[in-house]
PDB file of N, CA, C and O in Angstrom:
ATOM      1  N   MET A   1     -16.799  -6.079   1.228  1.00  0.00           N
ATOM      2  CA  MET A   1     -18.373  -5.688   1.272  1.00  0.00           C
ATOM      3  C   MET A   1     -18.566  -4.753   1.814  1.00  0.00           C
ATOM      4  O   MET A   1     -19.657  -4.392   1.372  1.00  0.00           O
ATOM      5  N   ARG A   2     -18.064  -3.644   2.924  1.00  0.00           N
ATOM      6  CA  ARG A   2     -18.304  -2.681   3.591  1.00  0.00           C
ATOM      7  C   ARG A   2     -18.361  -1.570   2.903  1.00  0.00           C
ATOM      8  O   ARG A   2     -19.052  -0.590   3.179  1.00  0.00           O
ATOM      9  N   GLY A   3     -17.345  -1.752   1.634  1.00  0.00           N
ATOM     10  CA  GLY A   3     -17.151  -0.594   0.912  1.00  0.00           C
ATOM     11  C   GLY A   3     -18.468  -0.442  -0.037  1.00  0.00           C
ATOM     12  O   GLY A   3     -18.947   0.669  -0.266  1.00  0.00           O
ATOM     13  N   GLU A   4     -18.930  -1.460  -0.488  1.00  0.00           N
ATOM     14  CA  GLU A   4     -20.036  -1.837  -1.792  1.00  0.00           C
ATOM     15  C   GLU A   4     -21.247  -1.137  -0.946  1.00  0.00           C
ATOM     16  O   GLU A   4     -21.769  -0.312  -1.695  1.00  0.00           O
ATOM     17  N   VAL A   5     -21.605  -1.144  -0.242  1.00  0.00           N
ATOM     18  CA  VAL A   5     -23.014  -1.039   0.978  1.00  0.00           C
ATOM     19  C   VAL A   5     -23.405   0.582   1.551  1.00  0.00           C
ATOM     20  O   VAL A   5     -22.775   1.023   2.513  1.00  0.00           O
ATOM     21  N   SER A   6     -24.027   1.063   1.168  1.00  0.00           N
ATOM     22  CA  SER A   6     -24.876   2.903   1.486  1.00  0.00           C
ATOM     23  C   SER A   6     -25.371   2.508   3.229  1.00  0.00           C
ATOM     24  O   SER A   6     -25.391   1.380   3.721  1.00  0.00           O
ATOM     25  N   GLU A   7     -25.636   3.447   3.720  1.00  0.00           N
ATOM     26  CA  GLU A   7     -26.383   3.624   4.784  1.00  0.00           C
ATOM     27  C   GLU A   7     -27.636   3.130   4.184  1.00  0.00           C
ATOM     28  O   GLU A   7     -27.721   3.439   2.996  1.00  0.00           O
ATOM     29  N   GLY A   8     -28.647   2.450   4.648  1.00  0.00           N
ATOM     30  CA  GLY A   8     -29.862   2.167   4.349  1.00  0.00           C
ATOM     31  C   GLY A   8     -29.903   0.986   3.479  1.00  0.00           C
ATOM     32  O   GLY A   8     -30.951   0.853   2.848  1.00  0.00           O
ATOM     33  N   HIS A   9     -29.052   0.157   3.318  1.00  0.00           N
ATOM     34  CA  HIS A   9     -28.810  -0.619   2.882  1.00  0.00           C
ATOM     35  C   HIS A   9     -29.038  -2.091   3.760  1.00  0.00           C
ATOM     36  O   HIS A   9     -28.323  -2.034   4.761  1.00  0.00           O
ATOM     37  N   VAL A  10     -29.742  -3.282   3.709  1.00  0.00           N
ATOM     38  CA  VAL A  10     -30.194  -3.717   4.678  1.00  0.00           C
ATOM     39  C   VAL A  10     -28.653  -4.816   4.839  1.00  0.00           C
ATOM     40  O   VAL A  10     -28.774  -5.860   5.479  1.00  0.00           O
ATOM     41  N   LEU A  11     -27.537  -4.521   4.326  1.00  0.00           N
ATOM     42  CA  LEU A  11     -26.230  -5.452   5.124  1.00  0.00           C
ATOM     43  C   LEU A  11     -25.048  -4.436   5.234  1.00  0.00           C
ATOM     44  O   LEU A  11     -23.835  -4.629   5.141  1.00  0.00           O
ATOM     45  N   HIS A  12     -25.870  -3.131   5.492  1.00  0.00           N
ATOM     46  CA  HIS A  12     -25.079  -1.779   6.000  1.00  0.00           C
ATOM     47  C   HIS A  12     -25.115  -1.790   7.463  1.00  0.00           C
ATOM     48  O   HIS A  12     -26.153  -1.590   8.095  1.00  0.00           O
ATOM     49  N   GLY A  13     -23.728  -2.077   8.117  1.00  0.00           N
ATOM     50  CA  GLY A  13     -23.374  -2.400   9.329  1.00  0.00           C
ATOM     51  C   GLY A  13     -23.764  -3.829  10.162  1.00  0.00           C
ATOM     52  O   GLY A  13     -23.828  -3.981  11.382  1.00  0.00           O
ATOM     53  N   VAL A  14     -23.945  -4.587   9.343  1.00  0.00           N
ATOM     54  CA  VAL A  14     -24.079  -5.966   9.444  1.00  0.00           C
ATOM     55  C   VAL A  14     -22.854  -7.006   9.487  1.00  0.00           C
ATOM     56  O   VAL A  14     -22.350  -7.432   8.448  1.00  0.00           O
ATOM     57  N   ARG A  15     -22.492  -7.313  10.533  1.00  0.00           N
ATOM     58  CA  ARG A  15     -21.547  -8.376  10.605  1.00  0.00           C
ATOM     59  C   ARG A  15     -22.082  -9.221   9.493  1.00  0.00           C
ATOM     60  O   ARG A  15     -23.257  -9.577   9.404  1.00  0.00           O
ATOM     61  N   VAL A  16     -20.932  -9.573   8.481  1.00  0.00           N
ATOM     62  CA  VAL A  16     -21.203 -10.679   7.392  1.00  0.00           C
ATOM     63  C   VAL A  16     -20.323 -11.620   7.083  1.00  0.00           C
ATOM     64  O   VAL A  16     -19.165 -11.204   7.107  1.00  0.00           O
ATOM     65  N   GLN A  17     -20.486 -13.063   6.719  1.00  0.00           N
ATOM     66  CA  GLN A  17     -19.611 -14.184   6.281  1.00  0.00           C
ATOM     67  C   GLN A  17     -19.639 -13.923   5.164  1.00  0.00           C
ATOM     68  O   GLN A  17     -20.451 -13.092   4.758  1.00  0.00           O
ATOM     69  N   PHE A  18     -18.519 -14.725   4.082  1.00  0.00           N
ATOM     70  CA  PHE A  18     -19.171 -14.968   2.896  1.00  0.00           C
ATOM     71  C   PHE A  18     -18.564 -16.417   2.650  1.00  0.00           C
ATOM     72  O   PHE A  18     -17.434 -16.470   2.164  1.00  0.00           O
ATOM     73  N   PRO A  19     -19.328 -17.757   2.995  1.00  0.00           N
ATOM     74  CA  PRO A  19     -18.756 -18.719   2.554  1.00  0.00           C
ATOM     75  C   PRO A  19     -18.758 -19.442   1.242  1.00  0.00           C
ATOM     76  O   PRO A  19     -18.165 -20.515   1.126  1.00  0.00           O
ATOM     77  N   ALA A  20     -19.600 -18.719  -0.044  1.00  0.00           N
ATOM     78  CA  ALA A  20     -19.405 -18.872  -1.790  1.00  0.00           C
ATOM     79  C   ALA A  20     -19.774 -17.828  -1.993  1.00  0.00           C
ATOM     80  O   ALA A  20     -20.378 -16.978  -1.340  1.00  0.00           O
ATOM     81  N   ARG A  21     -19.106 -17.953  -3.643  1.00  0.00           N
ATOM     82  CA  ARG A  21     -18.844 -17.058  -4.900  1.00  0.00           C
ATOM     83  C   ARG A  21     -19.185 -17.895  -5.759  1.00  0.00           C
ATOM     84  O   ARG A  21     -18.672 -19.014  -5.774  1.00  0.00           O
ATOM     85  N   ARG A  22     -20.298 -17.442  -6.809  1.00  0.00           N
ATOM     86  CA  ARG A  22     -20.320 -17.822  -7.853  1.00  0.00           C
ATOM     87  C   ARG A  22     -19.687 -17.550  -8.835  1.00  0.00           C
ATOM     88  O   ARG A  22     -19.932 -16.541  -9.496  1.00  0.00           O
ATOM     89  N   VAL A  23     -18.610 -18.513  -9.175  1.00  0.00           N
ATOM     90  CA  VAL A  23     -17.644 -18.346 -10.152  1.00  0.00           C
ATOM     91  C   VAL A  23     -18.099 -17.517 -11.616  1.00  0.00           C
ATOM     92  O   VAL A  23     -19.202 -17.853 -12.049  1.00  0.00           O
ATOM     93  N   GLY A  24     -17.594 -16.812 -12.150  1.00  0.00           N
ATOM     94  CA  GLY A  24     -17.905 -16.647 -13.515  1.00  0.00           C
ATOM     95  C   GLY A  24     -18.660 -15.418 -13.400  1.00  0.00           C
ATOM     96  O   GLY A  24     -18.557 -14.552 -14.269  1.00  0.00           O
ATOM     97  N   TYR A  25     -19.743 -15.212 -11.946  1.00  0.00           N
ATOM     98  CA  TYR A  25     -20.235 -14.080 -11.534  1.00  0.00           C
ATOM     99  C   TYR A  25     -20.172 -13.024 -10.599  1.00  0.00           C
ATOM    100  O   TYR A  25     -19.103 -12.853 -10.012  1.00  0.00           O
ATOM    101  N   ASP A  26     -21.063 -12.337 -10.376  1.00  0.00           N
ATOM    102  CA  ASP A  26     -20.740 -11.182  -9.713  1.00  0.00           C
ATOM    103  C   ASP A  26     -21.561 -11.587  -7.811  1.00  0.00           C
ATOM    104  O   ASP A  26     -21.792 -10.796  -6.897  1.00  0.00           O
ATOM    105  N   ASP A  27     -21.771 -13.024  -7.881  1.00  0.00           N
ATOM    106  CA  ASP A  27     -22.962 -13.355  -6.835  1.00  0.00           C
ATOM    107  C   ASP A  27     -21.806 -13.684  -5.666  1.00  0.00           C
ATOM    108  O   ASP A  27     -20.718 -14.216  -5.886  1.00  0.00           O
ATOM    109  N   PHE A  28     -22.314 -13.235  -4.370  1.00  0.00           N
ATOM    110  CA  PHE A  28     -21.919 -14.268  -3.614  1.00  0.00           C
ATOM    111  C   PHE A  28     -23.053 -14.472  -2.426  1.00  0.00           C
ATOM    112  O   PHE A  28     -23.875 -13.595  -2.160  1.00  0.00           O
ATOM    113  N   LEU A  29     -22.992 -15.602  -1.825  1.00  0.00           N
ATOM    114  CA  LEU A  29     -23.791 -16.520  -0.296  1.00  0.00           C
ATOM    115  C   LEU A  29     -23.131 -15.804   0.661  1.00  0.00           C
ATOM    116  O   LEU A  29     -21.946 -15.885   0.984  1.00  0.00           O
ATOM    117  N   ALA A  30     -24.249 -14.886   1.216  1.00  0.00           N
ATOM    118  CA  ALA A  30     -23.633 -14.364   2.817  1.00  0.00           C
ATOM    119  C   ALA A  30     -24.096 -14.914   3.746  1.00  0.00           C
ATOM    120  O   ALA A  30     -25.173 -15.497   3.622  1.00  0.00           O
ATOM    121  N   TYR A  31     -23.413 -14.890   4.965  1.00  0.00           N
ATOM    122  CA  TYR A  31     -24.337 -15.253   6.097  1.00  0.00           C
ATOM    123  C   TYR A  31     -24.413 -14.187   6.947  1.00  0.00           C
ATOM    124  O   TYR A  31     -23.487 -13.390   6.790  1.00  0.00           O
ATOM    125  N   ALA A  32     -25.127 -13.932   7.712  1.00  0.00           N
ATOM    126  CA  ALA A  32     -25.647 -12.585   8.324  1.00  0.00           C
ATOM    127  C   ALA A  32     -26.457 -12.809   9.421  1.00  0.00           C
ATOM    128  O   ALA A  32     -27.604 -12.393   9.254  1.00  0.00           O
ATOM    129  N   PRO A  33     -26.174 -13.480  10.799  1.00  0.00           N
ATOM    130  CA  PRO A  33     -26.462 -14.264  11.600  1.00  0.00           C
ATOM    131  C   PRO A  33     -27.734 -13.468  12.165  1.00  0.00           C
ATOM    132  O   PRO A  33     -28.859 -13.958  12.253  1.00  0.00           O
ATOM    133  N   GLU A  34     -27.357 -12.084  12.557  1.00  0.00           N
ATOM    134  CA  GLU A  34     -28.159 -11.100  13.408  1.00  0.00           C
ATOM    135  C   GLU A  34     -29.167 -10.570  12.390  1.00  0.00           C
ATOM    136  O   GLU A  34     -29.776  -9.523  12.609  1.00  0.00           O
ATOM    137  N   LEU A  35     -29.311 -11.151  11.488  1.00  0.00           N
ATOM    138  CA  LEU A  35     -30.470 -10.846  10.299  1.00  0.00           C
ATOM    139  C   LEU A  35     -31.880 -11.984  10.316  1.00  0.00           C
ATOM    140  O   LEU A  35     -31.816 -13.166   9.979  1.00  0.00           O
ATOM    141  N   GLU A  36     -33.035 -11.308  10.768  1.00  0.00           N
ATOM    142  CA  GLU A  36     -34.084 -12.668  10.844  1.00  0.00           C
ATOM    143  C   GLU A  36     -33.896 -13.302   9.922  1.00  0.00           C
ATOM    144  O   GLU A  36     -33.699 -14.462  10.285  1.00  0.00           O
ATOM    145  N   ASN A  37     -33.808 -13.136   8.262  1.00  0.00           N
ATOM    146  CA  ASN A  37     -33.197 -14.395   7.614  1.00  0.00           C
ATOM    147  C   ASN A  37     -31.947 -14.154   7.077  1.00  0.00           C
ATOM    148  O   ASN A  37     -31.798 -13.307   6.195  1.00  0.00           O
ATOM    149  N   PRO A  38     -31.000 -14.836   7.533  1.00  0.00           N
ATOM    150  CA  PRO A  38     -29.449 -14.685   7.649  1.00  0.00           C
ATOM    151  C   PRO A  38     -28.783 -15.122   6.687  1.00  0.00           C
ATOM    152  O   PRO A  38     -27.560 -14.983   6.645  1.00  0.00           O
ATOM    153  N   TRP A  39     -29.347 -15.615   5.921  1.00  0.00           N
ATOM    154  CA  TRP A  39     -28.895 -16.163   4.343  1.00  0.00           C
ATOM    155  C   TRP A  39     -29.125 -15.732   3.246  1.00  0.00           C
ATOM    156  O   TRP A  39     -30.119 -16.029   2.585  1.00  0.00           O
ATOM    157  N   VAL A  40     -28.243 -14.975   2.906  1.00  0.00           N
ATOM    158  CA  VAL A  40     -28.129 -13.835   1.342  1.00  0.00           C
ATOM    159  C   VAL A  40     -27.743 -13.639   0.583  1.00  0.00           C
ATOM    160  O   VAL A  40     -26.668 -13.055   0.720  1.00  0.00           O
ATOM    161  N   ARG A  41     -28.140 -13.873  -0.678  1.00  0.00           N
ATOM    162  CA  ARG A  41     -27.222 -13.628  -2.181  1.00  0.00           C
ATOM    163  C   ARG A  41     -27.333 -12.645  -2.352  1.00  0.00           C
ATOM    164  O   ARG A  41     -28.419 -12.069  -2.290  1.00  0.00           O
ATOM    165  N   VAL A  42     -25.745 -11.853  -2.756  1.00  0.00           N
ATOM    166  CA  VAL A  42     -25.392 -10.511  -2.625  1.00  0.00           C
ATOM    167  C   VAL A  42     -24.859 -10.709  -4.254  1.00  0.00           C
ATOM    168  O   VAL A  42     -24.023 -11.572  -4.524  1.00  0.00           O
ATOM    169  N   HIS A  43     -25.437  -9.820  -5.287  1.00  0.00           N
ATOM    170  CA  HIS A  43     -24.787  -9.458  -6.359  1.00  0.00           C
ATOM    171  C   HIS A  43     -24.186  -7.907  -6.523  1.00  0.00           C
ATOM    172  O   HIS A  43     -24.747  -6.847  -6.245  1.00  0.00           O
ATOM    173  N   LEU A  44     -23.419  -8.041  -6.838  1.00  0.00           N
ATOM    174  CA  LEU A  44     -22.562  -6.656  -6.619  1.00  0.00           C
ATOM    175  C   LEU A  44     -22.691  -6.460  -8.272  1.00  0.00           C
ATOM    176  O   LEU A  44     -22.573  -7.244  -9.214  1.00  0.00           O
ATOM    177  N   THR A  45     -23.026  -4.869  -8.156  1.00  0.00           N
ATOM    178  CA  THR A  45     -22.897  -4.365  -9.340  1.00  0.00           C
ATOM    179  C   THR A  45     -22.007  -4.111 -10.016  1.00  0.00           C
ATOM    180  O   THR A  45     -20.972  -4.557  -9.521  1.00  0.00           O
ATOM    181  N   TRP A  46     -21.752  -3.300 -11.489  1.00  0.00           N
ATOM    182  CA  TRP A  46     -20.117  -3.179 -11.817  1.00  0.00           C
ATOM    183  C   TRP A  46     -19.335  -2.452 -11.192  1.00  0.00           C
ATOM    184  O   TRP A  46     -18.171  -2.839 -11.098  1.00  0.00           O
ATOM    185  N   MET A  47     -19.680  -1.332 -10.646  1.00  0.00           N
ATOM    186  CA  MET A  47     -18.771  -0.122  -9.852  1.00  0.00           C
ATOM    187  C   MET A  47     -19.074  -1.381  -8.680  1.00  0.00           C
ATOM    188  O   MET A  47     -18.133  -2.175  -8.695  1.00  0.00           O
ATOM    189  N   SER A  48     -19.763  -1.625  -8.033  1.00  0.00           N
ATOM    190  CA  SER A  48     -19.172  -2.358  -6.567  1.00  0.00           C
ATOM    191  C   SER A  48     -18.212  -3.578  -7.005  1.00  0.00           C
ATOM    192  O   SER A  48     -17.281  -3.946  -6.290  1.00  0.00           O
ATOM    193  N   ALA A  49     -18.447  -4.021  -7.933  1.00  0.00           N
ATOM    194  CA  ALA A  49     -17.329  -5.183  -7.716  1.00  0.00           C
ATOM    195  C   ALA A  49     -16.491  -4.875  -8.291  1.00  0.00           C
ATOM    196  O   ALA A  49     -15.502  -5.445  -7.830  1.00  0.00           O
ATOM    197  N   ARG A  50     -16.051  -3.819  -9.684  1.00  0.00           N
ATOM    198  CA  ARG A  50     -14.857  -3.782  -9.857  1.00  0.00           C
ATOM    199  C   ARG A  50     -14.192  -2.422  -9.231  1.00  0.00           C
ATOM    200  O   ARG A  50     -12.963  -2.387  -9.286  1.00  0.00           O
ATOM    201  N   HIS A  51     -14.698  -1.563  -8.781  1.00  0.00           N
ATOM    202  CA  HIS A  51     -14.424  -0.405  -8.048  1.00  0.00           C
ATOM    203  C   HIS A  51     -14.517  -0.616  -6.421  1.00  0.00           C
ATOM    204  O   HIS A  51     -13.771  -0.062  -5.613  1.00  0.00           O
ATOM    205  N   GLY A  52     -15.213  -1.211  -6.211  1.00  0.00           N
ATOM    206  CA  GLY A  52     -15.303  -1.304  -4.418  1.00  0.00           C
ATOM    207  C   GLY A  52     -16.197   0.158  -3.775  1.00  0.00           C
ATOM    208  O   GLY A  52     -16.328   0.378  -2.571  1.00  0.00           O
ATOM    209  N   LYS A  53     -16.629   0.857  -4.649  1.00  0.00           N
ATOM    210  CA  LYS A  53     -17.542   1.477  -4.625  1.00  0.00           C
ATOM    211  C   LYS A  53     -18.848   1.622  -3.777  1.00  0.00           C
ATOM    212  O   LYS A  53     -19.677   0.727  -3.939  1.00  0.00           O
ATOM    213  N   ALA A  54     -19.117   2.516  -2.989  1.00  0.00           N
ATOM    214  CA  ALA A  54     -20.557   1.813  -2.508  1.00  0.00           C
ATOM    215  C   ALA A  54     -21.708   2.657  -3.180  1.00  0.00           C
ATOM    216  O   ALA A  54     -21.799   3.871  -3.360  1.00  0.00           O
ATOM    217  N   GLU A  55     -22.710   1.430  -3.550  1.00  0.00           N
ATOM    218  CA  GLU A  55     -23.926   2.074  -4.683  1.00  0.00           C
ATOM    219  C   GLU A  55     -24.666   2.080  -3.226  1.00  0.00           C
ATOM    220  O   GLU A  55     -24.416   1.667  -2.094  1.00  0.00           O
ATOM    221  N   ARG A  56     -25.746   2.798  -3.910  1.00  0.00           N
ATOM    222  CA  ARG A  56     -27.060   3.675  -3.277  1.00  0.00           C
ATOM    223  C   ARG A  56     -28.256   2.184  -3.066  1.00  0.00           C
ATOM    224  O   ARG A  56     -28.510   1.376  -3.959  1.00  0.00           O
ATOM    225  N   PRO A  57     -28.688   2.168  -1.992  1.00  0.00           N
ATOM    226  CA  PRO A  57     -29.712   1.093  -1.882  1.00  0.00           C
ATOM    227  C   PRO A  57     -30.567   1.410  -3.097  1.00  0.00           C
ATOM    228  O   PRO A  57     -30.729   2.532  -3.578  1.00  0.00           O
ATOM    229  N   PRO A  58     -31.175   0.086  -3.594  1.00  0.00           N
ATOM    230  CA  PRO A  58     -31.448  -0.750  -3.446  1.00  0.00           C
ATOM    231  C   PRO A  58     -29.549  -2.245  -3.917  1.00  0.00           C
ATOM    232  O   PRO A  58     -29.366  -3.457  -3.801  1.00  0.00           O
ATOM    233  N   TRP A  59     -28.902  -1.326  -4.292  1.00  0.00           N
ATOM    234  CA  TRP A  59     -27.719  -2.167  -4.690  1.00  0.00           C
ATOM    235  C   TRP A  59     -26.801  -2.102  -3.802  1.00  0.00           C
ATOM    236  O   TRP A  59     -26.805  -1.240  -2.923  1.00  0.00           O
ATOM    237  N   PRO A  60     -25.912  -2.993  -3.918  1.00  0.00           N
ATOM    238  CA  PRO A  60     -25.909  -4.193  -4.576  1.00  0.00           C
ATOM    239  C   PRO A  60     -27.279  -4.924  -4.123  1.00  0.00           C
ATOM    240  O   PRO A  60     -27.701  -4.747  -2.980  1.00  0.00           O
ATOM    241  N   SER A  61     -27.877  -5.645  -4.926  1.00  0.00           N
ATOM    242  CA  SER A  61     -28.938  -6.386  -5.160  1.00  0.00           C
ATOM    243  C   SER A  61     -28.723  -7.491  -3.936  1.00  0.00           C
ATOM    244  O   SER A  61     -27.640  -7.950  -3.574  1.00  0.00           O
ATOM    245  N   THR A  62     -29.893  -7.765  -3.451  1.00  0.00           N
ATOM    246  CA  THR A  62     -29.778  -8.963  -2.075  1.00  0.00           C
ATOM    247  C   THR A  62     -30.773  -9.315  -2.056  1.00  0.00           C
ATOM    248  O   THR A  62     -31.725  -8.535  -2.076  1.00  0.00           O
ATOM    249  N   PHE A  63     -30.931 -10.863  -2.003  1.00  0.00           N
ATOM    250  CA  PHE A  63     -32.252 -12.121  -1.763  1.00  0.00           C
ATOM    251  C   PHE A  63     -31.721 -12.606  -0.966  1.00  0.00           C
ATOM    252  O   PHE A  63     -30.653 -13.217  -1.024  1.00  0.00           O
ATOM    253  N   LEU A  64     -32.860 -12.267   0.527  1.00  0.00           N
ATOM    254  CA  LEU A  64     -32.659 -13.147   1.788  1.00  0.00           C
ATOM    255  C   LEU A  64     -33.903 -14.493   1.619  1.00  0.00           C
ATOM    256  O   LEU A  64     -34.954 -14.666   1.003  1.00  0.00           O
ATOM    257  N   TYR A  65     -33.061 -15.232   2.543  1.00  0.00           N
ATOM    258  CA  TYR A  65     -33.160 -16.210   3.322  1.00  0.00           C
ATOM    259  C   TYR A  65     -33.459 -16.781   4.206  1.00  0.00           C
ATOM    260  O   TYR A  65     -32.561 -16.516   5.005  1.00  0.00           O
ATOM    261  N   PRO A  66     -34.342 -17.636   4.837  1.00  0.00           N
ATOM    262  CA  PRO A  66     -34.372 -18.104   6.252  1.00  0.00           C
ATOM    263  C   PRO A  66     -33.514 -19.108   6.743  1.00  0.00           C
ATOM    264  O   PRO A  66     -33.296 -19.432   7.911  1.00  0.00           O
ATOM    265  N   ASN A  67     -33.044 -19.570   5.658  1.00  0.00           N
ATOM    266  CA  ASN A  67     -32.310 -21.102   5.944  1.00  0.00           C
ATOM    267  C   ASN A  67     -31.392 -21.759   4.881  1.00  0.00           C
ATOM    268  O   ASN A  67     -32.299 -22.007   4.086  1.00  0.00           O
ATOM    269  N   LEU A  68     -30.266 -22.236   4.255  1.00  0.00           N
ATOM    270  CA  LEU A  68     -29.839 -22.940   3.704  1.00  0.00           C
ATOM    271  C   LEU A  68     -30.493 -23.418   2.292  1.00  0.00           C
ATOM    272  O   LEU A  68     -30.368 -23.327   1.070  1.00  0.00           O
ATOM    273  N   GLU A  69     -31.274 -23.991   3.322  1.00  0.00           N
ATOM    274  CA  GLU A  69     -32.237 -24.934   2.185  1.00  0.00           C
ATOM    275  C   GLU A  69     -33.070 -24.053   1.061  1.00  0.00           C
ATOM    276  O   GLU A  69     -33.165 -24.197  -0.158  1.00  0.00           O
ATOM    277  N   LYS A  70     -33.494 -23.320   1.746  1.00  0.00           N
ATOM    278  CA  LYS A  70     -34.583 -22.512   0.849  1.00  0.00           C
ATOM    279  C   LYS A  70     -33.570 -21.998  -0.099  1.00  0.00           C
ATOM    280  O   LYS A  70     -33.649 -22.403  -1.259  1.00  0.00           O
ATOM    281  N   PHE A  71     -32.323 -20.898   0.316  1.00  0.00           N
ATOM    282  CA  PHE A  71     -31.743 -20.767  -0.623  1.00  0.00           C
ATOM    283  C   PHE A  71     -31.392 -21.954  -2.142  1.00  0.00           C
ATOM    284  O   PHE A  71     -31.385 -21.928  -3.373  1.00  0.00           O
ATOM    285  N   CYS A  72     -31.185 -22.732  -1.186  1.00  0.00           N
ATOM    286  CA  CYS A  72     -30.395 -24.101  -2.628  1.00  0.00           C
ATOM    287  C   CYS A  72     -32.053 -24.706  -3.159  1.00  0.00           C
ATOM    288  O   CYS A  72     -32.209 -25.321  -4.213  1.00  0.00           O
ATOM    289  N   THR A  73     -32.739 -24.507  -2.571  1.00  0.00           N
ATOM    290  CA  THR A  73     -34.216 -24.990  -3.707  1.00  0.00           C
ATOM    291  C   THR A  73     -34.753 -23.437  -4.270  1.00  0.00           C
ATOM    292  O   THR A  73     -35.955 -23.526  -4.521  1.00  0.00           O
ATOM    293  N   GLU A  74     -34.369 -22.421  -4.468  1.00  0.00           N
ATOM    294  CA  GLU A  74     -34.499 -21.190  -5.321  1.00  0.00           C
ATOM    295  C   GLU A  74     -33.247 -20.903  -6.036  1.00  0.00           C
ATOM    296  O   GLU A  74     -33.132 -19.767  -6.495  1.00  0.00           O
ATOM    297  N   GLN A  75     -32.500 -21.561  -6.170  1.00  0.00           N
ATOM    298  CA  GLN A  75     -31.276 -21.022  -7.466  1.00  0.00           C
ATOM    299  C   GLN A  75     -31.556 -21.614  -8.558  1.00  0.00           C
ATOM    300  O   GLN A  75     -30.875 -21.409  -9.562  1.00  0.00           O
TER     301      GLN A  75
END
């Protein structure tokens, strides 16, 4: 993931764990404990998902949630 986010992206330089991936999509559930809203749905772009290249912010798109329950109810 480090190679996919550029400086200025909410996840740039942030320690992230990836507990889940949505099979058949380029979506990942990330947990970044140092963020105020630590649960993050990350949707990789074609370029970042296929080639591991950094995209300019706001890509890859991210959606932040304060807790796992909120993440689950909004999916």
